[in-house]
N, C-alpha and C positions, 0 to 999 in steps of 0.2 A: 676664398676658395686658395689653397697652398699653390703655388708655380713651381715654388724650387727652394731647397732646402739651403742653410748654410749652417756651423757650428753654436754660433746664435741662437738660428732658430730653431736648431733643434734641443735647444738646452732650454727654453719655454718651453719649448711643446712636452717638455716633458716632466713643468707644473704641471701643465694644463690645457688645451686648448684656447680656453679663451685667455691665456698669460701671451700664448705667439699671436691670438687678434690685437692682445691692444698692443702688442711689440709691434708689428705690420703696420696700424693705423693710427702708430703714436707719433707726434709731430720731432721728431728726433732734433733734441739740442743738446749739444757736449758742456759735459759737467766738466768745470774746475780737472778733477782728476784725471778723464778723460786728453786735457788737453795736456796736463804735463804728462801723459804718458806718449803723445803725439810728439810731445818737443823731445821725448829722449830718444823714442823713435827714431827720426829726423836725426839727429849729431850721432846718433849713432850708424845709421844705414844708408841714410842717404844727407849726408851734410851740404851738400852742393844750393838743395832745396830748400835750405832756412829761409833764405827772403822772399822766393815763392809759398812759402806755408804760412810765417809769422812777417809779427809785425813789433818790432821792439818800442814800444810804446817811454820817449824820454821823460826823464824823472820831472822836468818842469812844465811838464800838459798835465792839465786840470781839467777835468770836465768839468763844465757850467755846474749849476743847481738850477731848478725849477724858480726860485728869486731871483736869479738874476737872469733868466732865459724869461721870464714871465713881467718882469718891472720897465715900470711904463719910460722912468726914465737912468737909465743902467747906466754906471758910473763908466768914466774910461777904461777904467780896469779888467773891469767887464764886459766892454764893448772891442777890446783886445781880446780879449780871453776867449770870448762864446767866437772870433773871429779864428783864433789858430786852432781851434779847437775843431773847425767845420773844415778846417786846412789838412788836417791829423786826420781826421773821418774820411776824406776822398780819399789818404793818401795810403789809410790803410784797407780800401775797396772786400776783398772778400776772407781776409788774411785773419788769422787767430793773432791777437793781442796777448803779449809774452812781455813780462819786465825783466829787466837787469836780475834781476835776483832768482824769478826764474829761472833765466839761462842760469845763470849760474848754479843752482842745485841741480840741473838737469847735466852739466857738463861736469861737478862730482862725481854723480851716478856714472854717468858713459863713461868715467877715467875710471872709480872700480871695477866695472865692466871689463874693459878695456885690459885693465891688469892683473884678474882674475887668473888662477893658474891655470884653471881646466880650461877658461876659454884661450884663452897666449895656446896651452901647449894641444889644441887640436885644431889653433887656426881658426875659430869658430866665425872672426871679427875680418877674416883674410880678404880685402874683393879679388883677391885671382883664385879663391876658391871655394867663393859662394857668389850666388845671386839672392839678393835682400830684396821684400819685398816680394816676394814670386807671386806670380796667382794662378788657381788652382780651382780646377774645374772638372767635371766628368759627369756623366750621366751612371745612375747606381738605382734598380728595384723602383723605376718606372719615377724617376725627382732629379731633374742636374742641381750638382753638388757643389759651390762654389765657395770659396775663401782663398785667402792669401799668409803664404804663409811666411814668417822677417824672412829666414833664409835657405836656401834649398842650393846642395855642390857636393862636394868630400871634403872632408878633413885633412889635414894633413898627411897621413898613413890612405888615404883615396880610398876612405871608404864613404860609399852615398847616406849622405846625413842629409834631417832636415830639421831648425830646428826654430822653436819660437822665442822670446823674451814676454816674461809675467811680473806684472811688479805686483809685490803682493802686502802693500801697506809699512806694517811693527811685524810683519813676520819674515823669518828668519828663521836657520838651521833645519835637519833632516825633519824632525815629527812634525812642526809650525807647517811645511811648504807640503810633505806629506796628506797631510790633513786638506791644506787647499787646493792641491790637486784633485782628492776626491770631492769635497766640495761644488768644485767649481767645471769638474765631470772634462778637466785637457784630456785625462786615457781617450774619449768620444774624440774631442779633437786629436788629439796625434792618431787614432785610427783611421781619420778621414784622412787628413792629409798625407797620410804613409799609403792610404787605397791603390790604387791603381800598382804600387810597389809589390804591397802584401799579396795582390790576387796574382801576381805575374810570378810571388815567389825570391824576389828579385831583393839581397838582404840588403835595408837602410833602418841606419839609427836617425831614433828622433828625440831631441833631448829639449828639455823643456832647464829654460838657465831666467830662476830665480834672485830676484833683487829687491830688500829693504827700504824704507824709509831713509836709511842710516845707511846704505849702499853696501850692507854684506850681501854677497850673491851663493846662492846657492842652489849649483848642479844636481839636474836627473836626468833620470835615463828612462823612458818611456820602453817597454822591451815590446816585442813580438807577442810574447805572450798576455802582457798587458792589454795590448789594443786588439787582439780574438776576443780579448773576456767583453772589452766595452764594441768588438760589435754587434755582440748580442741586445744590447741594449740599442744601438741603432740602428740596426734590424724591427726589433718592437720597435721605434718612433717613426720609421719607415712605415711598420702597417698601418700606427695612428694616423698616419699625416695621411692616409689613404681613405679613412674611415668616418676620417673630418674632412675631407672632401664633398662626403656623400652626405652626414649627417648636421655640418657646419663646424662654426667654431666658437659655441656659445657655451661650451662646459666646464665648468669647474675642474678642481683636482676628482669628485670621484668619478671624470671619467675614468679615471684607471681601478675605483672600488670594487666592491663586490658588486653582485646584480640589487643588492637589498643597496646600493650607494655608502656602503658604510667601507672602511679598511678598518680589518682587522691587528688588533695589539695589545 
């Protein structure tokens, strides 16, 4: 049973109900790439929360090997190493472990983003203009929708603005980022995050600030027309979600195929 929808749930449903089922039922484990994204977000939007979110692993601390842990007569060095590791584990708690090199890389990316001429000109990282990690929640066509926009507020000119930071791996420049926006359905995310303004005909800008691994920043605006086009996909997925609640979530991609179960090419 689908109880609520988010951009990630809708994106999985766009593949198939089975993909959504597996996403909902999966035991979430953050990947290294996810942790790197969280670190960059923290440094840009909530730097004061760094100590509560991350644990900086000292360079001289090493996790004991299985051989050390299972040794019948461990050496004094192993005993000291195991004791130190237990201390560190207690200190970590539920925080994300990072190394100094991870922090240095994220700081470099954050600096490139802050210094980008478009970001600086519009004041997109100015805390007097924007609220960061802004929660979004509303009802639409029978489902509660939830999300968190990276930034919500007004730009330097006073225009209502919502924007999100996107890490693009090795992709930068107009063509590569444009392709990723389409592939990742970020226009749909824009439609969701701007929904309450768009349906009230309140002008709102939506920006994607894309950054690649080398710190190249590519800014994009998702226009109202693009959001309206994405809404058609959104509405189709909501209809699919209602159908899934009646039929279940076991169908693969053929859920969207013709009556014979085939896509036409």
